[in-house]
N, C-alpha and C positions, 0 to 999 in steps of 0.2 A: 582736351586733348582726347582723340576717338583711341579705346581701351585696346591693346592686341587681344584676340580672341586666341591666340598662341602664348602656351606658358613656354618660354624658352630657361633654357639653364644658362646661366651665368657663371663666367671664366671659366667656359669650356666649349667646347665647338661640340659637344654632344656625346650621347649617352649609347652603350651598344650595351646588349645581354648576352651573353653565350651561356647554349644552354644546352646541353647533352641528354637525353633519357634514352633508357635502357627496360628490356624487357616490355615492349609495349604492341598496342594491338594492331599489327602490319595489315588489318583488312582495312584501316585508315590511309594507307598510305599507296590512294589513288588521287587521279587527279580533281574529281566530284570532293571527296572531302576535304582535301588540303584548300581546296579554295574556303569550303568551308571556312575551315579554320582559320584562313587570312581574313574573311571577312569576321567572322565573329572575335576573333583576336583586336584588330584594326576599330572594330565597336566598343571592346574592352579598355582600351586604352586610348580612346578618343586620339586615334589617327586616320586620315583621311587615305583612301584608298589610290590609286592609279594603274596603272599597266599591271599586268601580271603574267609570265611568261615559266612554262615547264619545259624541263630537258628528260627523257624519258624513252625508255624503250618503245611510246604510244605508236603503232602502226612503221615500227622495225621487223622485217623479216625476221623468224625465229632462230634460223642458223646463224642472225648477225646480230644477235643480243649477248650484251655482258651478259656473265654468268659467275662471276668471281663473285664470293659474298660479300664483299669490303665495298662492290660495285651496283650490286641490283636495287634498285629504288627509282625514285623517284627527287629530281630536284627541280624547285620551284622560287622564285623572286615577286616578293610582290611588292612595287615600290610604290610608297608613302611619299606626301607633298613632303614631309620632310628627312629623307630618306630609303629605307627600304626594309623589307623583314623575308630574309635569307629562309631555306629548309633542304636539310638532304635525308632521305630517308635510307634505310640498309633496309629491305626485306625480308632476308633471309636471317639477320642477326637482330631484326626488331631494336632497331637506331632510328633515332632522330635527333637530326643535331641541328641546332635552331642559330641564327643570330638576330635580332631586333637593332636595327640602328636606328636613331633620329636624334635630332638636333634639339627637338622638343622637346621636354622631360615626360617621361611616361612613368609608373609604378610596375617596377623592375617583377617586386616580388608575386605581383598580381600576375605578370603577363609571365612568369613563370607555374605557377598554380594551374591556371587555366591553359598552359600549354601539356601539363603532365595529366591531367583531369582529362584533355581532350583525346590526346594518343594511351592514357592509360597505362602510363608508364612510370617509371622509377628516376628523380632528377639525381645521377651521379657527378657534375658538375653544373656550377648554375655560378656566374662570373661575371659583373658588373664591373665593364671601363669606364672609367670619363676621359672624354678625349680632347687634347689640350690643345 
């Protein structure tokens, strides 16, 4: 019998890490750094990356850009073979909101600590949700 290379969660559909970081280094809130974060995170937690998409003000005329502190930032999604990693950054407030969801198991503590170090922030919320 061939061994499955993916350690799947048993008795559940998947695991989600919900992470809120405050007082982050907002200089990392750009496409280049976020793409690097996704690459390094996925390598660390052994997830196979697929498509990545960004939503931000890049290419938007200044007069049409969002200016409210709770909206200014970058959102991105890194699809992975077993689901996705989603990030929302708030430049003015220096916050990162992150969700990692996968039906393949991963170490949420390692992912949270890596994210804290990468963005230089403080973990305010860290919750693991097991999806049934």
